[in-house]
N, C-alpha and C positions, 0 to 999 in steps of 0.2 A: 643541484645537478640536473634539474629538469631540462630535457632536450639534449642532454649529453649522450653522445654515441660512444660506447666502450667496445673496442674491438680486441678480442683475445686471439692472438696469432701464434702459431707454433713453428712457423717456417721462416727461418732466415738462413741463407746459405752464402756467406761471404767467400771471397776468393780462397782464403785459407782452408775452408771446408773442402773445396774441390781439390786443392793440392793434397791435403791429407787423405781424403777419400781415395784418390787415385793411387797414392803410395801404398795404402793398406790393401786395396783390392782393385787392381788395374782393370778388371772386367767391368767395373762400374763407370769407367771413364766415358762411355757412351751416354750415360745419364746426364753428364755435365751440360752438353749443348741443349738438351731438352729443358733442363731447369734454368739455364741461362736465357732462354727465350722469355722468361717471366721476370722482367727487370726488378720488380719490387721484392723478389726473393733474395736479392743480393745487394741492391742499391737502396740503402735506407733513406738517402736524400730524396730519391724518387718517391718512396713511400710517404715520407713526411710532406712532400709537396702535394701529393694527392690528398692526404689527411687535411691539409689546410683548406681545401675546397669545401669541406663538410662543416666548417664552423667548430663548434665545441665537440671535438673528436679526440678521444684518448685511446691509447693503445697499450696493451699489456703483452709482453712476450711470454708465452707459457711454454715451458720446456716440454719437449716430447717425453712421453712416459718412458720409464726404464724398459729395457728389453726383457722378454720372457726368457727363462732359463731352459725350458724344455719344449722344443719344437713339437715333439710327439703329442703334447697335451692339446694341440690345436691342429688336427689333421686337415682342416679345410684349406689352410694356406693363408695368404695375405689378401688384401684388397687390391693388389696390383698384379695384373697378369705378367708384366715384365719381371717383377721380382720373383713371382712363382716360377716362371720359366727358368730363371737363373738358378733357383734352388733345386729344381728338377735336374738341370744340367750339371751343376757343380756340387750339390748337396748344401745343407745349411752351414753358414759360417759357425765355427766353434763358439760355444757360449762365452768364453772369456774374451774372444775377439769382439763379439757383439757388445759386450759390456764396455770394453775399452773404447770402442768407437762411440758408444753413447756418451761416455765420460768426455771424450774429445768434443763432441757436439755441444755438451753442456758448457764446457770451458769456452768454446768459441762464442756461444750465445751470450754468456756472461760478459766476455770482453767487448763484444760489439755493442751490447746494450749499455754497458757502463760508458763507453766512449760516446754514445749517442744520448746519454742521460734518459734511457728508457728503462722502465721497471721490468724485472723478470719475475714472474710468478714461479716459485719453486715447486718441485714435485711434492705432493702431499707425503710427508714422511711415513705415515702409517701404511702407505702402499708399497713400500720398499723393504725387501728382506735384508738381513744383516750382510749378505754377500753382494748387495747392490742391485739384484734383479727384482723385477716386479713380482709382488706376491700373487700366487695363483688365483686368489679370490678376486683379483682385479683384471684377469685375462678377459679378453673379448672373444669373439668368434673368429678373429684373424690374428696373425702374428704381430701386426703393427700397432693396432689401436687398443686402448684400454676400454673397459666396460662402463656402463651407466653409473655404477657405484663410484668409480674413479672420478667420473665427470661431476658427480654430486659433491665430492670432496673439493674439487677445483672451484666449483661455484661457491662453496662455503668460504674458501679462501678469498675469493673476489668480494663477496659480501662483507667479510670482516675488514678487508682493506680498502673498501670503496672510498672512504673519506680521504685516503692518501693518493688516489688516482688523479 
């Protein structure tokens, strides 16, 4: 695999994602046009065409980490000023809704990746509580991202499965 580029990507937002997101939370519909301006987030053919220009280039879709259960555990907010402003204005989404939305994103990722024959790297199982939320020891300093220990577990998964990529 010398010279191989491996890209680990967590963002795919196909049309179904936008439809479901807007149904669940209409206030997020203004996010659609901004994300739609980045073609490779929703058009896998465009992404694959770009990948072809790099030669031996492999891509793994890595699922976004599960949501946190307790917003109060991370008072700093997220890494997105737009999301933080919505939380200030409307309050955080209920934990169960965040979890259901994450499950929807996981389902959509799995379907799109299977249709495109792209491998999906699962969430490391030890990072998830029995109720589906991220374990607190994998919280980061913001609501959205996981911490370095979570990243280390993802890297171990990649190393273990490297021969299959």
